[in-house]
GUROPA-608276 format. One record per residue (C-alpha): x, y, z. Coordinates in steps of 0.5 Angstrom, whole numbers, padded with zeros to 4 digits, always signed. Layout:
residues N
XYZ...
end
This chain:
residues 1249
-0105+0101+0043-0097+0100+0041-0096+0101+0034-0089+0097+0034-0085+0092+0038-0080+0095+0042-0077+0101+0037-0070+0099+0034-0070+0092+0037-0077+0090+0033-0074+0093+0027-0068+0089+0027-0073+0083+0028-0077+0084+0022-0071+0085+0018-0068+0079+0020-0075+0075+0019-0074+0078+0012-0067+0075+0011-0069+0069+0014-0071+0063+0008-0078+0063+0006-0083+0058+0008-0086+0052+0005-0093+0053+0004-0097+0049+0009-0102+0046+0005-0101+0040+0001-0105+0042-0005-0107+0047-0010-0114+0045-0008-0113+0047-0001-0109+0053-0002-0115+0055-0006-0120+0053+0000-0116+0057+0005-0116+0063+0001-0124+0063+0000-0124+0062+0007-0120+0068+0008-0124+0072+0004-0131+0069+0007-0128+0072+0014-0126+0079+0011-0119+0078+0012-0115+0080+0006-0115+0087+0008-0107+0087+0005-0110+0085-0002-0115+0090-0002-0110+0095+0000-0105+0093-0006-0111+0093-0011-0111+0101-0010-0106+0103-0015-0110+0098-0021-0117+0099-0019-0119+0106-0022-0115+0109-0027-0118+0115-0031-0117+0115-0038-0111+0119-0041-0112+0126-0043-0119+0126-0039-0117+0133-0036-0119+0131-0029-0111+0131-0026-0112+0138-0024-0119+0137-0021-0115+0131-0017-0110+0135-0014-0115+0140-0012-0119+0135-0009-0114+0132-0005-0112+0138-0002-0119+0140+0000-0120+0133+0003-0113+0134+0007-0115+0141+0009-0122+0139+0011-0119+0134+0015-0114+0138+0019-0119+0143+0020-0124+0139+0023-0118+0135+0027-0115+0142+0030-0122+0143+0032-0123+0137+0036-0116+0137+0038-0114+0130+0036-0109+0128+0031-0111+0129+0024-0108+0121+0022-0113+0119+0028-0119+0123+0025-0117+0120+0018-0117+0113+0020-0123+0113+0024-0127+0117+0018-0124+0111+0013-0126+0105+0017-0133+0109+0018-0134+0109+0011-0132+0102+0009-0137+0100+0014-0142+0104+0011-0140+0101+0004-0140+0093+0007-0147+0094+0011-0150+0096+0004-0150+0089+0002-0156+0085+0002-0154+0079-0002-0153+0072+0000-0147+0068+0002-0147+0065-0005-0146+0072-0008-0139+0076-0009-0137+0079-0003-0138+0086-0006-0142+0088-0011-0140+0092-0017-0143+0098-0014-0140+0097-0008-0133+0096-0011-0133+0102-0015-0135+0106-0008-0129+0102-0004-0124+0103-0010-0125+0111-0010-0124+0111-0002-0118+0107-0002-0115+0112-0008-0117+0118-0003-0113+0114+0002-0108+0113-0002-0107+0121-0004-0108+0122+0004-0102+0118+0005-0098+0121+0000-0100+0128+0003-0098+0125+0010-0104+0126+0013-0106+0118+0014-0103+0113+0018-0103+0106+0016-0102+0103+0023-0108+0107+0026-0112+0105+0020-0111+0097+0021-0112+0098+0029-0119+0101+0027-0121+0096+0021-0119+0090+0026-0124+0093+0031-0130+0094+0026-0129+0088+0022-0124+0083+0025-0126+0082+0033-0133+0085+0034-0135+0079+0029-0131+0073+0031-0128+0070+0036-0121+0071+0039-0119+0063+0038-0122+0064+0030-0118+0070+0029-0112+0068+0032-0112+0062+0028-0113+0065+0021-0107+0070+0024-0103+0064+0025-0105+0062+0018-0103+0068+0014-0096+0068+0018-0095+0061+0015-0096+0062+0008-0095+0069+0007-0090+0075+0006-0093+0080+0011-0093+0087+0013-0091+0087+0020-0094+0093+0022-0101+0091+0020-0099+0084+0024-0097+0087+0030-0103+0092+0030-0107+0086+0030-0104+0083+0036-0104+0089+0040-0112+0090+0038-0113+0083+0040-0110+0083+0046-0114+0089+0048-0121+0087+0045-0121+0080+0047-0120+0078+0054-0119+0070+0052-0113+0072+0047-0108+0072+0052-0108+0065+0053-0109+0064+0046-0103+0068+0044-0099+0064+0050-0101+0058+0046-0099+0060+0040-0092+0062+0043-0091+0056+0046-0092+0052+0039-0087+0058+0035-0082+0056+0040-0083+0049+0039-0082+0049+0032-0076+0054+0032-0072+0049+0037-0074+0043+0033-0071+0046+0026-0067+0051+0029-0072+0056+0025-0070+0063+0025-0076+0065+0022-0080+0062+0028-0076+0065+0033-0077+0072+0031-0084+0071+0030-0085+0069+0037-0081+0075+0040-0084+0080+0035-0091+0077+0038-0089+0077+0045-0086+0084+0046-0092+0087+0042-0097+0084+0046-0093+0086+0053-0093+0093+0050-0100+0093+0051-0099+0093+0059-0100+0087+0064-0107+0088+0065-0108+0085+0058-0102+0080+0057-0096+0078+0062-0090+0083+0061-0084+0081+0057-0079+0079+0063-0084+0074+0065-0085+0071+0059-0077+0071+0057-0077+0068+0064-0082+0063+0063-0080+0061+0056-0072+0060+0058-0071+0062+0065-0071+0054+0068-0068+0047+0065-0075+0045+0062-0074+0050+0057-0073+0049+0049-0067+0051+0049-0064+0046+0055-0065+0040+0050-0058+0040+0047-0052+0044+0046-0054+0046+0039-0060+0049+0042-0057+0053+0047-0052+0056+0042-0058+0057+0037-0061+0062+0043-0056+0066+0044-0054+0067+0037-0060+0070+0036-0060+0074+0042-0053+0076+0040-0055+0079+0033-0060+0083+0036-0055+0086+0041-0053+0092+0037-0060+0094+0035-0063+0092+0042-0067+0097+0046-0064+0098+0053-0070+0095+0057-0070+0088+0053-0062+0088+0055-0064+0089+0062-0069+0083+0062-0064+0078+0058-0058+0081+0064-0063+0080+0070-0067+0074+0068-0062+0070+0064-0063+0064+0060-0062+0058+0065-0055+0055+0063-0052+0048+0065-0045+0050+0068-0041+0047+0063-0044+0052+0059-0043+0058+0063-0038+0062+0058-0044+0062+0053-0048+0066+0057-0042+0071+0060-0040+0072+0053-0047+0075+0051-0048+0078+0058-0041+0082+0057-0044+0084+0050-0051+0087+0053-0047+0091+0058-0043+0094+0053-0049+0096+0049-0052+0098+0055-0046+0102+0057-0046+0105+0050-0053+0107+0051-0051+0110+0057-0056+0106+0062-0053+0103+0068-0056+0096+0069-0055+0098+0077-0061+0103+0076-0066+0098+0074-0072+0098+0077-0076+0092+0080-0082+0092+0077-0080+0096+0070-0085+0098+0066-0084+0096+0058-0090+0098+0056-0087+0105+0053-0083+0106+0047-0080+0112+0050-0073+0113+0054-0072+0110+0060-0075+0113+0066-0071+0116+0071-0069+0112+0077-0073+0116+0082-0079+0115+0078-0078+0108+0077-0077+0107+0085-0083+0110+0086-0086+0105+0082-0083+0099+0085-0085+0102+0092-0092+0102+0090-0092+0096+0086-0089+0092+0092-0094+0095+0097-0099+0092+0092-0096+0085+0092-0095+0086+0100-0103+0088+0101-0105+0081+0098-0100+0077+0100-0098+0080+0107-0091+0078+0105-0085+0082+0103-0085+0081+0096-0079+0076+0094-0076+0082+0088-0075+0086+0094-0071+0081+0099-0067+0080+0093-0066+0087+0091-0064+0088+0099-0058+0082+0098-0056+0082+0091-0058+0089+0088-0056+0093+0094-0054+0100+0091-0061+0101+0088-0064+0098+0094-0061+0103+0098-0060+0109+0094-0067+0109+0090-0072+0104+0093-0071+0105+0100-0071+0113+0100-0077+0112+0095-0080+0108+0100-0079+0113+0107-0081+0119+0103-0084+0123+0110-0091+0124+0110-0097+0125+0115-0098+0117+0118-0105+0115+0118-0109+0114+0125-0109+0106+0124-0103+0104+0120-0104+0103+0113-0101+0097+0108-0096+0103+0107-0093+0103+0114-0095+0095+0115-0090+0094+0109-0084+0098+0112-0085+0095+0119-0085+0088+0116-0078+0090+0113-0076+0094+0119-0077+0087+0123-0073+0083+0117-0067+0087+0118-0068+0090+0111-0068+0098+0114-0062+0100+0118-0065+0103+0125-0062+0110+0123-0065+0111+0117-0072+0108+0120-0072+0113+0126-0070+0119+0121-0076+0117+0117-0081+0117+0123-0078+0124+0126-0079+0126+0119-0086+0124+0119-0088+0127+0126-0084+0133+0124-0089+0134+0118-0095+0132+0122-0094+0137+0127-0093+0142+0122-0099+0140+0119-0103+0141+0125-0100+0147+0127-0103+0150+0120-0109+0147+0121-0110+0147+0128-0116+0153+0128-0120+0150+0123-0119+0143+0126-0121+0146+0132-0127+0149+0130-0129+0142+0126-0128+0137+0132-0130+0141+0138-0137+0141+0136-0138+0134+0135-0134+0131+0141-0137+0136+0146-0144+0134+0143-0141+0127+0145-0139+0128+0152-0146+0132+0153-0150+0125+0151-0145+0121+0155-0146+0125+0161-0154+0124+0160-0153+0117+0159-0150+0117+0166-0157+0120+0169-0161+0114+0166-0156+0109+0168-0156+0111+0176-0164+0111+0176-0168+0104+0175-0174+0107+0173-0171+0110+0167-0167+0104+0164-0173+0104+0158-0170+0110+0156-0162+0107+0155-0163+0104+0149-0165+0111+0145-0160+0115+0149-0154+0110+0147-0157+0110+0139-0156+0118+0140-0149+0117+0143-0147+0112+0137-0150+0118+0132-0145+0123+0136-0140+0117+0135-0141+0116+0128-0140+0124+0127-0133+0124+0131-0130+0118+0127-0132+0121+0121-0136+0116+0117-0141+0111+0118-0140+0104+0123-0143+0100+0117-0138+0102+0112-0135+0096+0109-0137+0092+0115-0136+0085+0112-0129+0087+0110-0128+0090+0116-0130+0084+0120-0127+0079+0116-0120+0083+0117-0115+0082+0123-0114+0088+0128-0106+0089+0128-0103+0091+0135-0096+0092+0136-0096+0089+0144-0089+0092+0146-0091+0099+0142-0098+0100+0141-0099+0106+0137-0105+0110+0137-0107+0117+0134-0108+0122+0139-0115+0124+0137-0117+0117+0137-0114+0115+0143-0118+0121+0147-0125+0118+0144-0123+0111+0146-0121+0114+0153-0127+0118+0153-0132+0112+0152-0128+0107+0157-0128+0113+0163-0136+0114+0161-0136+0106+0162-0132+0106+0169-0136+0112+0172-0143+0109+0170-0141+0102+0173-0139+0105+0179-0145+0110+0179-0150+0104+0178-0147+0100+0183-0148+0105+0189-0155+0104+0188-0156+0097+0185-0151+0090+0184-0149+0088+0177-0155+0084+0176-0160+0089+0178-0157+0094+0173-0161+0092+0167-0157+0091+0161-0155+0099+0160-0148+0097+0160-0148+0091+0155-0151+0095+0150-0146+0101+0151-0141+0096+0149-0145+0093+0144-0145+0099+0141-0138+0100+0141-0136+0094+0138-0141+0096+0132-0137+0102+0130-0131+0097+0127-0127+0103+0125-0126+0104+0133-0124+0097+0134-0116+0098+0133-0116+0104+0137-0120+0101+0143-0115+0094+0143-0109+0098+0142-0111+0102+0148-0113+0096+0152-0106+0094+0151-0103+0100+0153-0107+0100+0160-0107+0093+0162-0100+0090+0159-0096+0097+0160-0100+0101+0165-0104+0096+0169-0100+0096+0176-0102+0104+0176-0109+0104+0175-0113+0105+0181-0119+0101+0184-0125+0104+0179-0121+0103+0173-0119+0096+0175-0127+0094+0176-0129+0098+0170-0124+0095+0165-0125+0088+0168-0133+0089+0167-0131+0091+0160-0127+0085+0159-0133+0081+0160-0138+0085+0156-0133+0085+0151-0133+0077+0151-0140+0077+0151-0140+0081+0144-0134+0077+0142-0137+0075+0135-0137+0083+0133-0129+0083+0134-0125+0081+0129-0119+0077+0131-0113+0080+0133-0106+0080+0130-0101+0080+0135-0094+0083+0133-0089+0081+0138-0083+0084+0134-0081+0077+0133-0081+0072+0126-0086+0066+0129-0091+0062+0126-0097+0066+0124-0102+0062+0128-0099+0063+0134-0100+0071+0133-0108+0070+0131-0111+0071+0137-0119+0072+0139-0121+0077+0144-0121+0072+0149-0114+0070+0148-0112+0076+0147-0113+0078+0155-0109+0072+0156-0103+0076+0153-0105+0082+0156-0104+0079+0163-0097+0078+0165-0095+0075+0171-0088+0077+0172-0086+0082+0178-0089+0084+0184-0093+0089+0181-0096+0085+0176-0098+0079+0180-0102+0084+0184-0105+0087+0178-0107+0081+0175-0110+0078+0181-0114+0084+0182-0116+0085+0175-0118+0077+0174-0122+0077+0181-0126+0083+0179-0128+0080+0172-0130+0074+0175-0134+0076+0180-0138+0081+0176-0140+0075+0172-0142+0072+0177-0146+0078+0180-0148+0080+0174-0151+0073+0170-0152+0070+0177-0158+0067+0174-0154+0063+0168-0153+0056+0168-0146+0054+0169-0145+0052+0161-0148+0059+0159-0143+0062+0165-0137+0058+0161-0139+0061+0154-0138+0068+0157-0132+0067+0161-0125+0068+0158-0122+0061+0160-0115+0066+0161-0118+0069+0167-0120+0063+0171-0113+0060+0169-0110+0066+0172-0113+0066+0179-0112+0059+0179-0104+0061+0179-0104+0067+0183-0109+0066+0189-0105+0060+0191-0099+0063+0190-0101+0069+0194-0105+0066+0199-0103+0060+0203-0110+0059+0206-0112+0057+0198-0107+0052+0198-0110+0048+0204-0118+0049+0202-0116+0047+0194-0122+0046+0190-0126+0045+0196-0134+0048+0196-0135+0054+0201-0142+0057+0203-0138+0064+0203-0143+0068+0198-0140+0074+0194-0142+0081+0195-0140+0086+0190-0140+0091+0194-0134+0089+0198-0130+0089+0191-0132+0096+0190-0130+0098+0197-0123+0101+0197-0122+0098+0204-0122+0091+0202-0115+0088+0201-0114+0085+0194-0112+0078+0197-0118+0078+0202-0123+0079+0196-0119+0074+0191-0120+0069+0197-0128+0071+0197-0128+0069+0190-0124+0063+0191-0129+0060+0197-0135+0061+0193-0139+0055+0191-0141+0058+0184-0133+0058+0183-0131+0052+0185-0136+0049+0180-0133+0053+0174-0126+0050+0177-0129+0043+0175-0130+0045+0168-0124+0042+0163-0123+0049+0159-0122+0053+0166-0117+0047+0169-0110+0050+0169-0105+0044+0167-0098+0043+0169-0095+0045+0163-0099+0052+0163-0097+0053+0170-0090+0051+0169-0090+0056+0163-0093+0062+0167-0088+0060+0173-0082+0060+0168-0084+0067+0166-0083+0070+0173-0077+0075+0175-0074+0072+0181-0071+0078+0183-0077+0082+0182-0082+0077+0185-0087+0078+0190-0085+0072+0194-0078+0071+0197-0074+0066+0195-0076+0061+0201-0083+0063+0200-0083+0061+0193-0079+0055+0194-0085+0053+0199-0090+0054+0193-0086+0050+0188-0086+0044+0193-0094+0045+0194-0095+0046+0187-0091+0040+0184-0091+0035+0189-0097+0036+0193-0102+0038+0187-0100+0037+0180-0095+0031+0181-0102+0027+0185-0107+0030+0180-0110+0026+0175-0108+0027+0168-0115+0029+0166-0115+0035+0170-0108+0037+0168-0104+0033+0173-0099+0027+0172-0102+0021+0175-0097+0020+0181-0092+0019+0175-0085+0022+0177-0082+0020+0170-0089+0024+0167-0087+0030+0171-0080+0030+0169-0082+0030+0162-0088+0036+0162-0082+0040+0166-0077+0038+0160-0082+0040+0155-0084+0047+0158-0076+0049+0160-0075+0048+0153-0081+0051+0150-0080+0057+0154-0073+0057+0152-0075+0058+0145-0079+0064+0146-0074+0067+0150-0069+0066+0145-0074+0069+0139-0075+0075+0144-0082+0074+0146-0081+0078+0152-0079+0084+0149-0073+0088+0152-0073+0084+0159-0067+0080+0160-0070+0072+0162-0067+0066+0164-0069+0059+0166-0072+0059+0173-0066+0056+0177-0072+0054+0182-0076+0050+0177-0069+0047+0174-0067+0045+0181-0074+0041+0182-0072+0038+0176-0065+0036+0178-0069+0033+0185-0073+0029+0181-0069+0026+0176-0064+0024+0182-0070+0021+0185-0071+0017+0179-0064+0015+0178-0064+0013+0185-0070+0008+0185-0070+0006+0178-0070-0001+0177-0069-0004+0170-0072-0010+0168-0066-0015+0164-0068-0016+0157-0074-0011+0157-0072-0006+0152-0078-0001+0153-0076-0001+0160-0068+0001+0158-0070+0007+0155-0067+0013+0158-0074+0017+0159-0069+0024+0158-0067+0022+0151-0073+0019+0149-0076+0026+0151-0071+0030+0147-0072+0025+0141-0079+0026+0141-0079+0034+0141-0074+0033+0135-0079+0028+0131-0083+0034+0130-0077+0038+0127-0074+0033+0122-0068+0035+0118-0071+0039+0112-0068+0043+0106-0070+0050+0108-0065+0054+0112-0070+0056+0117-0072+0049+0119-0065+0047+0120-0063+0053+0125-0070+0052+0128-0067+0045+0129-0060+0047+0131-0063+0052+0136-0067+0046+0139-0061+0042+0140-0057+0047+0143-0062+0048+0148-0063+0041+0149-0055+0041+0151-0055+0046+0155-0061+0043+0160-0057+0036+0159-0051+0040+0163-0056+0043+0168-0058+0036+0170-0054+0031+0175-0048+0028+0171-0050+0021+0173-0057+0022+0169-0054+0021+0163-0052+0014+0165-0056+0008+0167-0055+0002+0171-0057-0005+0170-0056-0012+0173-0053-0017+0168-0053-0023+0173-0050-0022+0179-0046-0016+0177-0048-0008+0176-0046-0006+0169-0046+0002+0167-0051+0003+0160-0049+0009+0156-0053+0007+0150-0058+0012+0150-0053+0017+0151-0048+0015+0146-0054+0014+0141-0056+0022+0142-0049+0024+0141-0048+0020+0135-0055+0022+0132-0056+0029+0134-0051+0032+0139-0044+0031+0134-0048+0036+0129-0048+0042+0133-0041+0042+0134-0037+0047+0130-0031+0042+0131-0035+0037+0127-0032+0031+0131-0031+0033+0138-0036+0036+0143-0036+0042+0147-0032+0042+0153-0039+0043+0158-0042+0036+0155-0035+0032+0155-0034+0034+0162-0041+0032+0164-0040+0026+0161-0034+0024+0165-0036+0026+0171-0043+0023+0171-0039+0016+0169-0035+0017+0175-0040+0018+0180-0044+0012+0176-0038+0008+0178-0040+0008+0185-0046+0003+0183-0041-0002+0180-0038-0008+0185-0032-0006+0181-0032+0001+0179-0025+0002+0175-0027-0004+0171-0034-0001+0170-0031+0005+0167-0026+0002+0163-0032-0002+0160-0035+0004+0158-0029+0008+0155-0027+0001+0151-0035+0001+0149-0033+0008+0146-0028+0006+0142-0033+0003+0137-0040+0006+0139-0038+0013+0140-0031+0015+0138-0033+0023+0138-0033+0022+0146-0026+0020+0146-0024+0025+0141-0027+0030+0145-0023+0028+0151-0017+0029+0147-0019+0036+0145-0020+0038+0152-0015+0034+0156-0011+0040+0159-0017+0042+0162-0021+0035+0163-0015+0031+0167-0015+0035+0173-0022+0035+0175-0023+0028+0173-0016+0026+0177-0019+0030+0183-0026+0027+0182-0023+0020+0182-0019+0021+0188-0025+0024+0192-0029+0018+0190-0024+0012+0190-0018+0014+0193-0014+0009+0188-0010+0010+0182-0014+0011+0176-0018+0007+0172-0014+0003+0166-0017+0007+0161-0017+0013+0164-0010+0012+0165-0009+0010+0158-0012+0017+0156-0007+0021+0160-0001+0017+0157-0003+0019+0150-0003+0026+0152+0004+0026+0156+0007+0021+0150+0004+0027+0145+0007+0033+0149+0014+0029+0150+0014+0027+0143+0014+0034+0140+0018+0038+0146+0024+0033+0145+0027+0027+0141+0022+0022+0144+0019+0016+0141+0012+0017+0140+0009+0010+0143+0002+0008+0140-0002+0005+0146-0009+0002+0144-0013+0004+0137-0008+0008+0134-0013+0014+0132-0014+0016+0139-0006+0017+0139-0007+0021+0133-0013+0025+0136-0008+0027+0142-0002+0028+0137-0007+0033+0132-0009+0037+0138-0003+0038+0142+0000+0040+0135-0006+0045+0135-0005+0047+0142+0003+0048+0142+0004+0052+0136+0010+0048+0134+0013+0053+0129+0015+0049+0123+0017+0043+0127+0011+0039+0125+0015+0036+0119+0020+0034+0123+0016+0030+0128+0012+0027+0123+0019+0024+0120+0021+0021+0127+0014+0017+0127+0016+0010+0126+0014+0006+0119+0009+0002+0123+0005+0009+0124+0002+0009+0118-0005+0009+0120-0004+0014+0125-0001+0018+0120-0008+0017+0116-0012+0018+0122-0008+0025+0123-0010+0027+0116-0017+0026+0117-0017+0030+0124-0013+0036+0120-0018+0035+0114-0024+0036+0119-0020+0042+0122-0020+0045+0114-0027+0044+0114-0029+0047+0120-0024+0053+0119-0029+0054+0112-0036+0054+0115-0034+0057+0122-0028+0061+0122-0030+0065+0128-0029+0058+0133-0022+0059+0133-0020+0054+0128-0014+0057+0123-0015+0056+0116-0008+0057+0114-0005+0053+0119-0010+0047+0118-0008+0047+0111-0001+0047+0112-0001+0042+0117-0006+0037+0112-0001+0038+0106+0005+0036+0111+0002+0030+0113+0000+0029+0106+0007+0029+0104+0009+0025+0109+0005+0020+0107+0006+0020+0100+0014+0020+0101+0012+0013+0105+0007+0011+0099+0002+0010+0104-0005+0009+0102-0010+0015+0104-0015+0015+0099-0020+0010+0103-0021+0016+0107-0026+0019+0102-0031+0014+0099-0038+0014+0102-0042+0007+0104-0040+0001+0105-0033+0002+0101-0030+0005+0106-0025+0000+0110-0027-0002+0117-0021+0001+0120-0023+0008+0118-0031+0008+0119-0030+0010+0126-0026+0016+0124-0032+0018+0119-0038+0016+0125-0035+0021+0129-0036+0027+0124-0041+0031+0123-0046+0030+0118-0044+0037+0115-0037+0035+0115-0038+0029+0111-0041+0032+0106-0036+0037+0105-0030+0032+0105-0030+0034+0097-0028+0041+0099-0022+0038+0103-0020+0033+0098-0019+0038+0093-0016+0043+0097-0010+0038+0097-0009+0038+0090-0003+0042+0090+0001+0036+0094-0001+0030+0089+0004+0027+0086+0005+0024+0079+0006+0017+0082-0001+0017+0086-0004+0017+0079-0001+0010+0077+0000+0008+0084-0007+0008+0087-0012+0004+0082-0018+0007+0086-0015+0015+0086-0019+0016+0079-0025+0013+0082-0025+0017+0089-0023+0024+0085-0029+0022+0080-0034+0021+0086-0032+0027+0090-0033+0031+0084-0040+0029+0083-0041+0030+0090-0039+0037+0090-0044+0038+0084-0050+0035+0087-0048+0040+0093-0048+0046+0088-0055+0044+0085-0058+0042+0092-0056+0050+0093-0053+0048+0100-0046+0047+0104-0041+0050+0100-0037+0055+0104-0038+0062+0101-0032+0067+0099-0032+0071+0106-0032+0064+0110-0026+0061+0106-0019+0063+0109-0013+0064+0104-0008+0058+0102-0004+0057+0097-0005+0055+0090-0011+0052+0088-0013+0051+0095-0015+0059+0095-0022+0058+0093-0027+0063+0092-0035+0062+0091-0038+0056+0089-0037+0056+0082-0030+0057+0083-0029+0051+0087-0032+0047+0082-0028+0050+0076-0022+0048+0080-0024+0042+0082-0026+0040+0075-0020+0043+0072-0015+0038+0076-0020+0032+0075-0019+0033+0067-0012+0034+0067-0011+0028+0072-0015+0023+0067-0010+0022+0062-0004+0021+0068-0008+0015+0071-0007+0008+0069-0011+0004+0064-0014+0000+0070-0016+0006+0074-0022+0006+0069-0025+0000+0070-0027+0002+0077-0031+0008+0075-0036+0005+0070-0041+0005+0076-0040+0013+0076-0041+0014+0069-0049+0015+0069-0049+0020+0074-0043+0023+0072-0047+0025+0065-0052+0027+0069-0048+0033+0072-0043+0034+0067-0043+0030+0060-0036+0033+0058-0033+0030+0063-0036+0023+0061-0034+0023+0055-0027+0025+0056-0027+0019+0062-0030+0014+0056-0025+0017+0051-0019+0015+0055-0022+0009+0057-0022+0006+0050-0015+0005+0049-0014+0001+0055-0020-0004+0053-0016-0004+0046-0010-0006+0050-0013-0011+0054-0017-0015+0048-0010-0015+0044-0007-0018+0050-0012-0023+0050-0011-0025+0042-0004-0026+0043-0005-0031+0048-0009-0035+0043
end
């Protein structure tokens, strides 16, 4: 146990405590004090007083002549102790302390007096006084240690006799009423936390009380006491008390800490910590720097000042903060551990956490991002120290693999590590080859011999009764080969999952050889037995053999990994005997599935855990793939053999019992492959036949696998199985299988595949009832299933679940969907006024999928939602363009209905467009093509198109903004299509769009006037995009000046578009929007507005305060762009004129509202661009990180307050409460400057009277 808290730091704390003001007594009267003193004596706690009595307890008479004898006695006792200690090999001080405590215990135990008598009688007091005098003399001779003596005495008297709660209560009273010897007190603390299990929580409660008192009265004494006790307890190690770093974080690391109540409390804490710095030990300084107290933004300077001071002290101590470990051990008062040693400890701790949670520790993730030098220079080298990798991947290797998948280990470093491990293994194998050969050959050879003996028994029906005994012998031989008992750790192994890396299963050579030996024996036994008898007459030999293998739990990881290699990777290259044997083996594994733990399938991607955890029956579905000609043939052969073996082996079982044994995936794969590869199977789909299945035909090499599958397909027993719901292949499952096929490597030709798709979709699944996985004849339901299957498949492909294979959505399936959607559009008859009938099934399907991915704050959830929307957009573009638009009858007139498309764009699509207020070209062109096609259904095509585009102006302006952005590419496409379809002049609204573009082009290239046709923001959009595309090289300002005085709303719209581009350049710098150019264009527009005195502030307020004429602009912008408008606003501050503050009465309200929004974004931890995303701009617009953005905004706002008109302060009152929540100082400044204006108004009112 540690003797003191933190070396120099602890001494300094005790020194500060001595300087603190004296406490007042906690007792109200002398009687209470006397009662407490008696209670202390009763509990034998007054050790300090006993030691203080030494000097006066025994005084020899003057001239007694015993002084010389005393010196001799002292030296004699000291020499004896030193001699005994040397013989025992322990320090003399420890031996002296133990002897002293033993003597005290003997003295106290000699008392037989009642509780009413004095604590010690006269004889005992004399003996104790002599003992104490001897101790004092030993202390003078430097052979006695007070702290060691106190630890021993605490154990003997205090912590053996009393509860921890009782002891800590008394300790607390002593601290509150006495000047104490801190060495003794801290020794008491150490002993308590070590000896009493419940002491940890009691000390936590005590520390909490001390901090409450300290911050309530700003009492330094309580603060020092808390820190001393916390540090001392932490020194005893995490097994008995939380580390100091955790206590410090828990006490001060969040807004709910005691120091967060006021600025005064905050200053009190940092003054205390700062005074310790010159004397503080390095580990404590590191904790304070790495886990600093929570400080509100406005007081960050206080924290930064302390951190600077602490770093200076560390520099003086020659300690680098960068080399601080992730889990530094503060339980040692020795010098700091070297980085190499600390890194090894960190690795050990991180692996321990990973083993318990199966997640990468947060501290490691944080280090890989924020402490990159330590992570790459120390942590990774310590983690990747070459070693001989275990046969079954251990937790160390699993941790490395997790980091690799998370891109936290560079590929080259990982490859170097694996190569070094293999090299070490090779060297070890070479050094021990002779020894290992001698050790291993004998058990393996014995196992081979016993397996050969089993084959002799299996082929002879008269010897079946000897098989169980022989399998028991094989099990024993197998145990010797594997090296330990199959029953070892059985419960733990059964409950733990078996991890298999699907794309790269890794097996130890020795384990693989054993598994191959067993599987080969099983296959040979099956073929040999089948030569003499069918499976139903082979007894339980093979079943017992598989059960024996499942009983060896330590063999299962290698077995499942080897099955993955053989079936998933090498399946098409297996011969008939192997396929038959492995198929039968799969059936017996399913028979004993209760003995096999779940499989954790590692697909090399991040995915929900539930999708990776598979039962053994689900594992087969993962291994049996149907993507290429070779895999199709193998899958059908394997499944045919497995199901045929089951029906032959267990022919007497009922249908329910068969279903319990048979993995559903095997039957479903047959339902998929047999009709696909056999035309005959499509004709007799699920008709019961009379053909009997003969096992010998399957084991005959001359029988083609297609013929064998038809034998099975026609079998009546198999047709019964197909009626079971668990074995029915649904339309969705069929689609997912078909989408995974590689068309260029398919077993079917393109025409054969088209025929198969037509049969499967239109002849089977579309008319089939939903109870059997069909669509009930509902074409819309079929489209719904296909859409969801395509999107789910695309998600898997994007996640990489198909390994290195390049997979895209099947063009054949997409073509079938296009056909069905077109057919729906042709025959769809809407009922006027029926809202359900009017809703577009396509967008309903999209919205239902997005409901499962509601907007979340987690970044991962946002990215998954964005990915889903991008896939939906991709699918939308692949469907007929006319599918976006519905037609409906209104009286005798046909109308075009785009309401569902507009709703989808406004709610979802605009939020995945990097430009923020314009869609991508593909979806924009797709809509306009669909609009023109749909116009054919109208009696007056041009009128129908005009109505939709007019509706766009208010219902979906983002479509028109998109047209303006892409018009140079869009115009030739639309004009050509219009001529083909109608052979007439363009519709009026399309012509208006073309005129807007022409006007913008001529306006910028000549002195022409810029006319505004229609809503000014449409003309502004064309002018804005033309400026961006033409790169006018400084002529923008001249062009702005030439705009007439009636173009104020157009100028404000131009400002809005430029601000959107400014934000786009920050959040998506790779999308081609130049930050510098956008900023300069924004400032030019703002200057022009200011020179004309045009109000532009109404663009920024949120909610109902936005003028109606600007609501259209804001409705077109993405949610994220609107949230980031505060950044755009404060980017414009260099161009704000003095007149703006006094002219615009709402300026202060808008600026304050946007500042509060900026703070809210920062607090929520999202949406503020980082420094590497922000372009370079002049002055205040050149933002750094989030804090710099907020700091500059705050500085501007503070400087602007004094320049605003008095009436401006009337508008901000609703914002003051919110402002106080985030920035109380800002509110105080606002209130201060608003008071004179109020006073002036009151004076003016008095004058009137």
